[in-house]
mmCIF file as gemmi writes it, N, C-alpha and C atoms, coordinates in Angstrom:
data_model
loop_
_atom_site.group_PDB
_atom_site.id
_atom_site.type_symbol
_atom_site.label_atom_id
_atom_site.label_alt_id
_atom_site.label_comp_id
_atom_site.label_asym_id
_atom_site.label_entity_id
_atom_site.label_seq_id
_atom_site.pdbx_PDB_ins_code
_atom_site.Cartn_x
_atom_site.Cartn_y
_atom_site.Cartn_z
_atom_site.occupancy
_atom_site.B_iso_or_equiv
_atom_site.pdbx_formal_charge
_atom_site.auth_seq_id
_atom_site.auth_asym_id
_atom_site.pdbx_PDB_model_num
ATOM 1 N N . MET Axp A 1 ? 121.961 117.62 125.581 1 0 ? 1 A 1
ATOM 2 C CA . MET Axp A 1 ? 122.266 117.848 124.187 1 0 ? 1 A 1
ATOM 3 C C . MET Axp A 1 ? 120.959 117.776 123.402 1 0 ? 1 A 1
ATOM 4 N N . THR Axp A 2 ? 120.816 118.663 122.468 1 0 ? 2 A 1
ATOM 5 C CA . THR Axp A 2 ? 119.679 118.644 121.551 1 0 ? 2 A 1
ATOM 6 C C . THR Axp A 2 ? 120.207 118.618 120.125 1 0 ? 2 A 1
ATOM 7 N N . VAL Axp A 3 ? 119.66 117.706 119.337 1 0 ? 3 A 1
ATOM 8 C CA . VAL Axp A 3 ? 120.128 117.494 117.973 1 0 ? 3 A 1
ATOM 9 C C . VAL Axp A 3 ? 118.927 117.48 117.04 1 0 ? 3 A 1
ATOM 10 N N . LEU Axp A 4 ? 119.069 118.088 115.868 1 0 ? 4 A 1
ATOM 11 C CA . LEU Axp A 4 ? 118.071 117.977 114.813 1 0 ? 4 A 1
ATOM 12 C C . LEU Axp A 4 ? 118.606 117.022 113.761 1 0 ? 4 A 1
ATOM 13 N N . VAL Axp A 5 ? 117.764 116.089 113.349 1 0 ? 5 A 1
ATOM 14 C CA . VAL Axp A 5 ? 118.147 115.101 112.344 1 0 ? 5 A 1
ATOM 15 C C . VAL Axp A 5 ? 117.256 115.315 111.125 1 0 ? 5 A 1
ATOM 16 N N . PHE Axp A 6 ? 117.883 115.492 109.977 1 0 ? 6 A 1
ATOM 17 C CA . PHE Axp A 6 ? 117.169 115.78 108.735 1 0 ? 6 A 1
ATOM 18 C C . PHE Axp A 6 ? 117.311 114.628 107.763 1 0 ? 6 A 1
ATOM 19 N N . GLY Axp A 7 ? 116.328 114.469 106.916 1 0 ? 7 A 1
ATOM 20 C CA . GLY Axp A 7 ? 116.33 113.429 105.896 1 0 ? 7 A 1
ATOM 21 C C . GLY Axp A 7 ? 115.009 112.688 105.935 1 0 ? 7 A 1
ATOM 22 N N . GLN Axp A 8 ? 115.028 111.45 105.481 1 0 ? 8 A 1
ATOM 23 C CA . GLN Axp A 8 ? 113.838 110.598 105.546 1 0 ? 8 A 1
ATOM 24 C C . GLN Axp A 8 ? 113.897 109.866 106.886 1 0 ? 8 A 1
ATOM 25 N N . VAL Axp A 9 ? 113.374 110.526 107.93 1 0 ? 9 A 1
ATOM 26 C CA . VAL Axp A 9 ? 113.503 110.001 109.292 1 0 ? 9 A 1
ATOM 27 C C . VAL Axp A 9 ? 112.159 109.892 110.018 1 0 ? 9 A 1
ATOM 28 N N . GLN Axp A 10 ? 111.071 110.091 109.296 1 0 ? 10 A 1
ATOM 29 C CA . GLN Axp A 10 ? 109.752 109.9 109.901 1 0 ? 10 A 1
ATOM 30 C C . GLN Axp A 10 ? 109.053 108.756 109.181 1 0 ? 10 A 1
ATOM 31 N N . GLY Axp A 11 ? 108.353 107.936 109.967 1 0 ? 11 A 1
ATOM 32 C CA . GLY Axp A 11 ? 107.61 106.818 109.4 1 0 ? 11 A 1
ATOM 33 C C . GLY Axp A 11 ? 108.483 105.62 109.04 1 0 ? 11 A 1
ATOM 34 N N . VAL Axp A 12 ? 109.7 105.573 109.589 1 0 ? 12 A 1
ATOM 35 C CA . VAL Axp A 12 ? 110.622 104.479 109.262 1 0 ? 12 A 1
ATOM 36 C C . VAL Axp A 12 ? 111.171 103.793 110.512 1 0 ? 12 A 1
ATOM 37 N N . GLY Axp A 13 ? 110.599 104.065 111.675 1 0 ? 13 A 1
ATOM 38 C CA . GLY Axp A 13 ? 111.066 103.474 112.923 1 0 ? 13 A 1
ATOM 39 C C . GLY Axp A 13 ? 112.243 104.213 113.543 1 0 ? 13 A 1
ATOM 40 N N . PHE Axp A 14 ? 112.51 105.412 113.073 1 0 ? 14 A 1
ATOM 41 C CA . PHE Axp A 14 ? 113.661 106.172 113.548 1 0 ? 14 A 1
ATOM 42 C C . PHE Axp A 14 ? 113.542 106.52 115.028 1 0 ? 14 A 1
ATOM 43 N N . ARG Axp A 15 ? 112.389 107.017 115.465 1 0 ? 15 A 1
ATOM 44 C CA . ARG Axp A 15 ? 112.236 107.382 116.881 1 0 ? 15 A 1
ATOM 45 C C . ARG Axp A 15 ? 112.349 106.163 117.781 1 0 ? 15 A 1
ATOM 46 N N . TRP Axp A 16 ? 111.752 105.067 117.378 1 0 ? 16 A 1
ATOM 47 C CA . TRP Axp A 16 ? 111.816 103.831 118.163 1 0 ? 16 A 1
ATOM 48 C C . TRP Axp A 16 ? 113.271 103.375 118.302 1 0 ? 16 A 1
ATOM 49 N N . ALA Axp A 17 ? 113.991 103.334 117.175 1 0 ? 17 A 1
ATOM 50 C CA . ALA Axp A 17 ? 115.384 102.898 117.196 1 0 ? 17 A 1
ATOM 51 C C . ALA Axp A 17 ? 116.25 103.848 118.017 1 0 ? 17 A 1
ATOM 52 N N . THR Axp A 18 ? 115.967 105.137 117.932 1 0 ? 18 A 1
ATOM 53 C CA . THR Axp A 18 ? 116.722 106.112 118.718 1 0 ? 18 A 1
ATOM 54 C C . THR Axp A 18 ? 116.46 105.902 120.205 1 0 ? 18 A 1
ATOM 55 N N . GLY Axp A 19 ? 115.226 105.623 120.573 1 0 ? 19 A 1
ATOM 56 C CA . GLY Axp A 19 ? 114.901 105.324 121.968 1 0 ? 19 A 1
ATOM 57 C C . GLY Axp A 19 ? 115.659 104.107 122.47 1 0 ? 19 A 1
ATOM 58 N N . ARG Axp A 20 ? 115.76 103.091 121.651 1 0 ? 20 A 1
ATOM 59 C CA . ARG Axp A 20 ? 116.521 101.89 122.033 1 0 ? 20 A 1
ATOM 60 C C . ARG Axp A 20 ? 118.006 102.214 122.187 1 0 ? 20 A 1
ATOM 61 N N . GLN Axp A 21 ? 118.507 103.082 121.315 1 0 ? 21 A 1
ATOM 62 C CA . GLN Axp A 21 ? 119.913 103.473 121.404 1 0 ? 21 A 1
ATOM 63 C C . GLN Axp A 21 ? 120.16 104.294 122.668 1 0 ? 21 A 1
ATOM 64 N N . LEU Axp A 22 ? 119.236 105.181 122.995 1 0 ? 22 A 1
ATOM 65 C CA . LEU Axp A 22 ? 119.348 105.955 124.233 1 0 ? 22 A 1
ATOM 66 C C . LEU Axp A 22 ? 119.42 105.017 125.433 1 0 ? 22 A 1
ATOM 67 N N . ASP Axp A 23 ? 118.55 104.027 125.477 1 0 ? 23 A 1
ATOM 68 C CA . ASP Axp A 23 ? 118.552 103.052 126.566 1 0 ? 23 A 1
ATOM 69 C C . ASP Axp A 23 ? 119.864 102.268 126.612 1 0 ? 23 A 1
ATOM 70 N N . ALA Axp A 24 ? 120.328 101.829 125.456 1 0 ? 24 A 1
ATOM 71 C CA . ALA Axp A 24 ? 121.549 101.034 125.397 1 0 ? 24 A 1
ATOM 72 C C . ALA Axp A 24 ? 122.764 101.815 125.894 1 0 ? 24 A 1
ATOM 73 N N . LEU Axp A 25 ? 122.746 103.12 125.695 1 0 ? 25 A 1
ATOM 74 C CA . LEU Axp A 25 ? 123.86 103.967 126.113 1 0 ? 25 A 1
ATOM 75 C C . LEU Axp A 25 ? 123.653 104.577 127.499 1 0 ? 25 A 1
ATOM 76 N N . ALA Axp A 26 ? 122.56 104.175 128.177 1 0 ? 26 A 1
ATOM 77 C CA . ALA Axp A 26 ? 122.21 104.688 129.512 1 0 ? 26 A 1
ATOM 78 C C . ALA Axp A 26 ? 122.062 106.208 129.509 1 0 ? 26 A 1
ATOM 79 N N . LEU Axp A 27 ? 121.462 106.722 128.438 1 0 ? 27 A 1
ATOM 80 C CA . LEU Axp A 27 ? 121.171 108.15 128.337 1 0 ? 27 A 1
ATOM 81 C C . LEU Axp A 27 ? 119.7 108.394 128.625 1 0 ? 27 A 1
ATOM 82 N N . VAL Axp A 28 ? 119.389 109.57 129.129 1 0 ? 28 A 1
ATOM 83 C CA . VAL Axp A 28 ? 118.011 109.989 129.342 1 0 ? 28 A 1
ATOM 84 C C . VAL Axp A 28 ? 117.662 110.928 128.199 1 0 ? 28 A 1
ATOM 85 N N . GLY Axp A 29 ? 116.578 110.652 127.501 1 0 ? 29 A 1
ATOM 86 C CA . GLY Axp A 29 ? 116.223 111.527 126.396 1 0 ? 29 A 1
ATOM 87 C C . GLY Axp A 29 ? 115.002 111.048 125.647 1 0 ? 29 A 1
ATOM 88 N N . ASP Axp A 30 ? 114.802 111.654 124.476 1 0 ? 30 A 1
ATOM 89 C CA . ASP Axp A 30 ? 113.605 111.386 123.687 1 0 ? 30 A 1
ATOM 90 C C . ASP Axp A 30 ? 113.873 111.786 122.243 1 0 ? 30 A 1
ATOM 91 N N . ALA Axp A 31 ? 113.048 111.278 121.348 1 0 ? 31 A 1
ATOM 92 C CA . ALA Axp A 31 ? 113.075 111.668 119.945 1 0 ? 31 A 1
ATOM 93 C C . ALA Axp A 31 ? 111.667 112.095 119.566 1 0 ? 31 A 1
ATOM 94 N N . GLU Axp A 32 ? 111.549 113.241 118.927 1 0 ? 32 A 1
ATOM 95 C CA . GLU Axp A 32 ? 110.236 113.827 118.628 1 0 ? 32 A 1
ATOM 96 C C . GLU Axp A 32 ? 110.178 114.269 117.169 1 0 ? 32 A 1
ATOM 97 N N . ASN Axp A 33 ? 109.122 113.837 116.455 1 0 ? 33 A 1
ATOM 98 C CA . ASN Axp A 33 ? 108.897 114.3 115.092 1 0 ? 33 A 1
ATOM 99 C C . ASN Axp A 33 ? 108.545 115.777 115.094 1 0 ? 33 A 1
ATOM 100 N N . LEU Axp A 34 ? 109.095 116.508 114.144 1 0 ? 34 A 1
ATOM 101 C CA . LEU Axp A 34 ? 108.765 117.918 113.968 1 0 ? 34 A 1
ATOM 102 C C . LEU Axp A 34 ? 107.968 118.099 112.682 1 0 ? 34 A 1
ATOM 103 N N . HIS Axp A 35 ? 107.249 119.198 112.581 1 0 ? 35 A 1
ATOM 104 C CA . HIS Axp A 35 ? 106.358 119.442 111.451 1 0 ? 35 A 1
ATOM 105 C C . HIS Axp A 35 ? 107.082 119.537 110.114 1 0 ? 35 A 1
ATOM 106 N N . ASP Axp A 36 ? 108.364 119.897 110.133 1 0 ? 36 A 1
ATOM 107 C CA . ASP Axp A 36 ? 109.107 120.036 108.878 1 0 ? 36 A 1
ATOM 108 C C . ASP Axp A 36 ? 109.675 118.716 108.365 1 0 ? 36 A 1
ATOM 109 N N . GLY Axp A 37 ? 109.378 117.604 109.047 1 0 ? 37 A 1
ATOM 110 C CA . GLY Axp A 37 ? 109.858 116.293 108.628 1 0 ? 37 A 1
ATOM 111 C C . GLY Axp A 37 ? 111.139 115.858 109.317 1 0 ? 37 A 1
ATOM 112 N N . SER Axp A 38 ? 111.713 116.721 110.117 1 0 ? 38 A 1
ATOM 113 C CA . SER Axp A 38 ? 112.922 116.363 110.858 1 0 ? 38 A 1
ATOM 114 C C . SER Axp A 38 ? 112.537 115.742 112.197 1 0 ? 38 A 1
ATOM 115 N N . VAL Axp A 39 ? 113.54 115.279 112.926 1 0 ? 39 A 1
ATOM 116 C CA . VAL Axp A 39 ? 113.341 114.716 114.258 1 0 ? 39 A 1
ATOM 117 C C . VAL Axp A 39 ? 114.273 115.447 115.215 1 0 ? 39 A 1
ATOM 118 N N . ARG Axp A 40 ? 113.72 115.858 116.354 1 0 ? 40 A 1
ATOM 119 C CA . ARG Axp A 40 ? 114.528 116.461 117.412 1 0 ? 40 A 1
ATOM 120 C C . ARG Axp A 40 ? 114.85 115.38 118.427 1 0 ? 40 A 1
ATOM 121 N N . VAL Axp A 41 ? 116.144 115.2 118.708 1 0 ? 41 A 1
ATOM 122 C CA . VAL Axp A 41 ? 116.603 114.222 119.695 1 0 ? 41 A 1
ATOM 123 C C . VAL Axp A 41 ? 117.201 114.999 120.856 1 0 ? 41 A 1
ATOM 124 N N . THR Axp A 42 ? 116.716 114.716 122.056 1 0 ? 42 A 1
ATOM 125 C CA . THR Axp A 42 ? 117.295 115.299 123.261 1 0 ? 42 A 1
ATOM 126 C C . THR Axp A 42 ? 117.903 114.159 124.066 1 0 ? 42 A 1
ATOM 127 N N . ALA Axp A 43 ? 119.063 114.43 124.651 1 0 ? 43 A 1
ATOM 128 C CA . ALA Axp A 43 ? 119.739 113.398 125.432 1 0 ? 43 A 1
ATOM 129 C C . ALA Axp A 43 ? 120.625 114.047 126.481 1 0 ? 43 A 1
ATOM 130 N N . SER Axp A 44 ? 120.711 113.39 127.629 1 0 ? 44 A 1
ATOM 131 C CA . SER Axp A 44 ? 121.643 113.838 128.67 1 0 ? 44 A 1
ATOM 132 C C . SER Axp A 44 ? 122.254 112.611 129.302 1 0 ? 44 A 1
ATOM 133 N N . GLY Axp A 45 ? 123.491 112.803 129.764 1 0 ? 45 A 1
ATOM 134 C CA . GLY Axp A 45 ? 124.203 111.709 130.405 1 0 ? 45 A 1
ATOM 135 C C . GLY Axp A 45 ? 125.69 111.841 130.186 1 0 ? 45 A 1
ATOM 136 N N . ASP Axp A 46 ? 126.369 110.719 130.245 1 0 ? 46 A 1
ATOM 137 C CA . ASP Axp A 46 ? 127.809 110.647 130.106 1 0 ? 46 A 1
ATOM 138 C C . ASP Axp A 46 ? 128.267 111.213 128.766 1 0 ? 46 A 1
ATOM 139 N N . ARG Axp A 47 ? 129.318 112.031 128.798 1 0 ? 47 A 1
ATOM 140 C CA . ARG Axp A 47 ? 129.82 112.71 127.601 1 0 ? 47 A 1
ATOM 141 C C . ARG Axp A 47 ? 130.228 111.717 126.503 1 0 ? 47 A 1
ATOM 142 N N . ALA Axp A 48 ? 130.888 110.643 126.878 1 0 ? 48 A 1
ATOM 143 C CA . ALA Axp A 48 ? 131.306 109.637 125.892 1 0 ? 48 A 1
ATOM 144 C C . ALA Axp A 48 ? 130.096 108.956 125.256 1 0 ? 48 A 1
ATOM 145 N N . ALA Axp A 49 ? 129.07 108.691 126.065 1 0 ? 49 A 1
ATOM 146 C CA . ALA Axp A 49 ? 127.851 108.07 125.54 1 0 ? 49 A 1
ATOM 147 C C . ALA Axp A 49 ? 127.123 109.02 124.594 1 0 ? 49 A 1
ATOM 148 N N . LEU Axp A 50 ? 127.143 110.314 124.894 1 0 ? 50 A 1
ATOM 149 C CA . LEU Axp A 50 ? 126.536 111.299 123.991 1 0 ? 50 A 1
ATOM 150 C C . LEU Axp A 50 ? 127.25 111.298 122.644 1 0 ? 50 A 1
ATOM 151 N N . GLN Axp A 51 ? 128.565 111.194 122.665 1 0 ? 51 A 1
ATOM 152 C CA . GLN Axp A 51 ? 129.315 111.129 121.406 1 0 ? 51 A 1
ATOM 153 C C . GLN Axp A 51 ? 128.972 109.859 120.643 1 0 ? 51 A 1
ATOM 154 N N . GLU Axp A 52 ? 128.812 108.752 121.363 1 0 ? 52 A 1
ATOM 155 C CA . GLU Axp A 52 ? 128.407 107.494 120.709 1 0 ? 52 A 1
ATOM 156 C C . GLU Axp A 52 ? 127.045 107.639 120.047 1 0 ? 52 A 1
ATOM 157 N N . LEU Axp A 53 ? 126.129 108.342 120.712 1 0 ? 53 A 1
ATOM 158 C CA . LEU Axp A 53 ? 124.815 108.58 120.121 1 0 ? 53 A 1
ATOM 159 C C . LEU Axp A 53 ? 124.951 109.396 118.837 1 0 ? 53 A 1
ATOM 160 N N . LEU Axp A 54 ? 125.755 110.441 118.863 1 0 ? 54 A 1
ATOM 161 C CA . LEU Axp A 54 ? 125.97 111.247 117.652 1 0 ? 54 A 1
ATOM 162 C C . LEU Axp A 54 ? 126.558 110.395 116.533 1 0 ? 54 A 1
ATOM 163 N N . ASP Axp A 55 ? 127.533 109.573 116.87 1 0 ? 55 A 1
ATOM 164 C CA . ASP Axp A 55 ? 128.142 108.697 115.865 1 0 ? 55 A 1
ATOM 165 C C . ASP Axp A 55 ? 127.094 107.761 115.272 1 0 ? 55 A 1
ATOM 166 N N . TRP Axp A 56 ? 126.219 107.227 116.117 1 0 ? 56 A 1
ATOM 167 C CA . TRP Axp A 56 ? 125.166 106.33 115.643 1 0 ? 56 A 1
ATOM 168 C C . TRP Axp A 56 ? 124.191 107.084 114.737 1 0 ? 56 A 1
ATOM 169 N N . LEU Axp A 57 ? 123.782 108.294 115.15 1 0 ? 57 A 1
ATOM 170 C CA . LEU Axp A 57 ? 122.848 109.078 114.351 1 0 ? 57 A 1
ATOM 171 C C . LEU Axp A 57 ? 123.409 109.376 112.959 1 0 ? 57 A 1
ATOM 172 N N . GLU Axp A 58 ? 124.708 109.581 112.877 1 0 ? 58 A 1
ATOM 173 C CA . GLU Axp A 58 ? 125.349 109.903 111.603 1 0 ? 58 A 1
ATOM 174 C C . GLU Axp A 58 ? 125.785 108.665 110.828 1 0 ? 58 A 1
ATOM 175 N N . GLY Axp A 59 ? 125.672 107.498 111.441 1 0 ? 59 A 1
ATOM 176 C CA . GLY Axp A 59 ? 126.175 106.267 110.831 1 0 ? 59 A 1
ATOM 177 C C . GLY Axp A 59 ? 125.144 105.551 109.974 1 0 ? 59 A 1
ATOM 178 N N . PRO Axp A 60 ? 125.553 104.439 109.398 1 0 ? 60 A 1
ATOM 179 C CA . PRO Axp A 60 ? 124.7 103.703 108.451 1 0 ? 60 A 1
ATOM 180 C C . PRO Axp A 60 ? 123.636 102.818 109.103 1 0 ? 60 A 1
ATOM 181 N N . MET Axp A 61 ? 123.637 102.674 110.424 1 0 ? 61 A 1
ATOM 182 C CA . MET Axp A 61 ? 122.71 101.756 111.08 1 0 ? 61 A 1
ATOM 183 C C . MET Axp A 61 ? 121.386 102.397 111.486 1 0 ? 61 A 1
ATOM 184 N N . THR Axp A 62 ? 121.229 103.692 111.26 1 0 ? 62 A 1
ATOM 185 C CA . THR Axp A 62 ? 119.966 104.344 111.619 1 0 ? 62 A 1
ATOM 186 C C . THR Axp A 62 ? 118.907 104.027 110.572 1 0 ? 62 A 1
ATOM 187 N N . PRO Axp A 63 ? 117.657 103.873 110.981 1 0 ? 63 A 1
ATOM 188 C CA . PRO Axp A 63 ? 116.578 103.656 110.011 1 0 ? 63 A 1
ATOM 189 C C . PRO Axp A 63 ? 116.373 104.897 109.15 1 0 ? 63 A 1
ATOM 190 N N . GLY Axp A 64 ? 115.903 104.693 107.94 1 0 ? 64 A 1
ATOM 191 C CA . GLY Axp A 64 ? 115.635 105.811 107.041 1 0 ? 64 A 1
ATOM 192 C C . GLY Axp A 64 ? 116.908 106.279 106.362 1 0 ? 64 A 1
ATOM 193 N N . ARG Axp A 65 ? 116.876 107.533 105.957 1 0 ? 65 A 1
ATOM 194 C CA . ARG Axp A 65 ? 118.04 108.137 105.304 1 0 ? 65 A 1
ATOM 195 C C . ARG Axp A 65 ? 118.361 109.457 105.974 1 0 ? 65 A 1
ATOM 196 N N . VAL Axp A 66 ? 119.384 109.476 106.759 1 0 ? 66 A 1
ATOM 197 C CA . VAL Axp A 66 ? 119.804 110.701 107.445 1 0 ? 66 A 1
ATOM 198 C C . VAL Axp A 66 ? 120.662 111.509 106.477 1 0 ? 66 A 1
ATOM 199 N N . ARG Axp A 67 ? 120.236 112.745 106.213 1 0 ? 67 A 1
ATOM 200 C CA . ARG Axp A 67 ? 121.012 113.641 105.344 1 0 ? 67 A 1
ATOM 201 C C . ARG Axp A 67 ? 121.931 114.534 106.15 1 0 ? 67 A 1
ATOM 202 N N . ALA Axp A 68 ? 121.478 114.945 107.344 1 0 ? 68 A 1
ATOM 203 C CA . ALA Axp A 68 ? 122.274 115.856 108.159 1 0 ? 68 A 1
ATOM 204 C C . ALA Axp A 68 ? 121.876 115.721 109.617 1 0 ? 68 A 1
ATOM 205 N N . VAL Axp A 69 ? 122.861 115.917 110.48 1 0 ? 69 A 1
ATOM 206 C CA . VAL Axp A 69 ? 122.659 115.944 111.929 1 0 ? 69 A 1
ATOM 207 C C . VAL Axp A 69 ? 123.265 117.238 112.422 1 0 ? 69 A 1
ATOM 208 N N . ARG Axp A 70 ? 122.454 118.038 113.091 1 0 ? 70 A 1
ATOM 209 C CA . ARG Axp A 70 ? 122.938 119.333 113.57 1 0 ? 70 A 1
ATOM 210 C C . ARG Axp A 70 ? 122.716 119.44 115.072 1 0 ? 70 A 1
ATOM 211 N N . VAL Axp A 71 ? 123.798 119.629 115.82 1 0 ? 71 A 1
ATOM 212 C CA . VAL Axp A 71 ? 123.71 119.843 117.261 1 0 ? 71 A 1
ATOM 213 C C . VAL Axp A 71 ? 123.288 121.297 117.466 1 0 ? 71 A 1
ATOM 214 N N . ILE Axp A 72 ? 122.168 121.498 118.17 1 0 ? 72 A 1
ATOM 215 C CA . ILE Axp A 72 ? 121.708 122.876 118.399 1 0 ? 72 A 1
ATOM 216 C C . ILE Axp A 72 ? 121.889 123.307 119.853 1 0 ? 72 A 1
ATOM 217 N N . GLU Axp A 73 ? 122.157 122.342 120.735 1 0 ? 73 A 1
ATOM 218 C CA . GLU Axp A 73 ? 122.441 122.653 122.137 1 0 ? 73 A 1
ATOM 219 C C . GLU Axp A 73 ? 123.324 121.553 122.68 1 0 ? 73 A 1
ATOM 220 N N . ASP Axp A 74 ? 124.491 121.954 123.172 1 0 ? 74 A 1
ATOM 221 C CA . ASP Axp A 74 ? 125.447 120.973 123.667 1 0 ? 74 A 1
ATOM 222 C C . ASP Axp A 74 ? 125.26 120.703 125.136 1 0 ? 74 A 1
């Protein structure tokens, strides 16, 4: 799965926290800053864990201010 996360998500510990969430959910993936200020998150693993990651990305516990989460590859 590949997801783009938009908002204030750079310089706030977002990639670090996402990496910890990936580990906690036993997913393989990464979070990468993009030039437009968004973050690309890639993840693979159990379908239920992927949904949990999406829920976390869209929820209030992520660092910064997430305005939108868009799945670009399922």
